[in-house]
Phi, psi and omega in degrees: 000328178297320179296322178297315181294326175297316179297321178297315181299318178295319178296316181297317179295320183289329186262000180068056187305330183297342181265001185284159179300336178300321181288332181264351181289143176246357177227137179218139171252115183256124176239123179238136176246164181295319181201190185288340186252352179294140184264001177224163180203189179242135180245141178220131175275147178225150173226136180275125179230125181053039176082000182237141177283131178232142182292145175238122181070195182250158179290157179220152177279132181232163174256146172240201186299151180295342174252009179097220182242161172207147179304127180258191183235133170216179182291350174216040178292149174275118179262130178258130179291126184293348175291338186255344185207152178255023180289149186283158176244136184298135176224156180301129175076013183275355179073015179251143173275147184285137173260144180140208182232122189225142173295147168254115195249329189216139172261149174218158181198150172270350181280124187293338181259002186298331183298337180295335184254005183271131176244027181221165169308138192228139175241122173278120184287141177216173181299341183264357179277125182226156171246121187277122177244016174278107187292349179267354184266146179299336181268011181310131176067036175228152172272126183226158172259111186292350176275350185244006183213148178291124182275113180243357184276156178259350182211136178199165177251124175282121191282337178273095187269164176283330175273188186251018184297330182251024176302322173223141180198167181227133177276127179261124185280063173269132179056041186251331186210089004275168176264129180244124183302134174089355182263014174107146185210165172054058177260126183230165158258123183218185184287143178284127176282172185298332180243018186299319182296331183275312187258347180078189183244182177279355180151358179268181174244125188244128181255148169304149188307312183295317180292327178294318179295320177299316178297315180305313182288333185277324185300137186223120182305323184289347180257007173051060186293149179226155170256124175248115189223119183202159167295156185303318183296315180292324178297311182296319184287343182244005185301311183291310187294332180261353180069039181284155179301000000 
């Protein structure tokens, strides 16, 4: 673990960590799991006040990927050298939710009145809204309106579902800037299904309905919200060096 922290310190110095969105963020959703294979975890909201992170509300149990977590990609993701650790890396279709630090960029909902409570960029779901998971397509890992763009993809997720999992949701900017084919797509925070805590998700993070609505209403674009998601051991070992809540 000491070698990992040395590698992290070098990366932070080289990339100018003080300029990253984590340092300017005033809102954070922290999700910690027991280990890399656990399918559930605990989530806690935080808000930065006078330079210090303070808890908002109470913690809640959430579901993560059916195969657990794996290090994901963001514009300021922490990359671990595989020479020092055998922890997994996120791949398309692996059933793992991404671990790391990610921007929360867009809200979406099937509820027609949800936009009234949104303080973030918002997408009203309709039958034509899709998330492209075809890694060979230029629109890979983006939410698109198929009536407004030429459809060239072979695979996508229709966001207006028959169940209520996407009644409210948040787009997680995993593998978004830049986007790399095969490293995972269409990662959301959405509603927890009836068996979600037991079986997990396909790679998203799922909140109980009431807690999800609270999160939806609380997120504020001007506060640059982020999702911080890691197993407990990795969170503890990197809390100081990364300035985590």
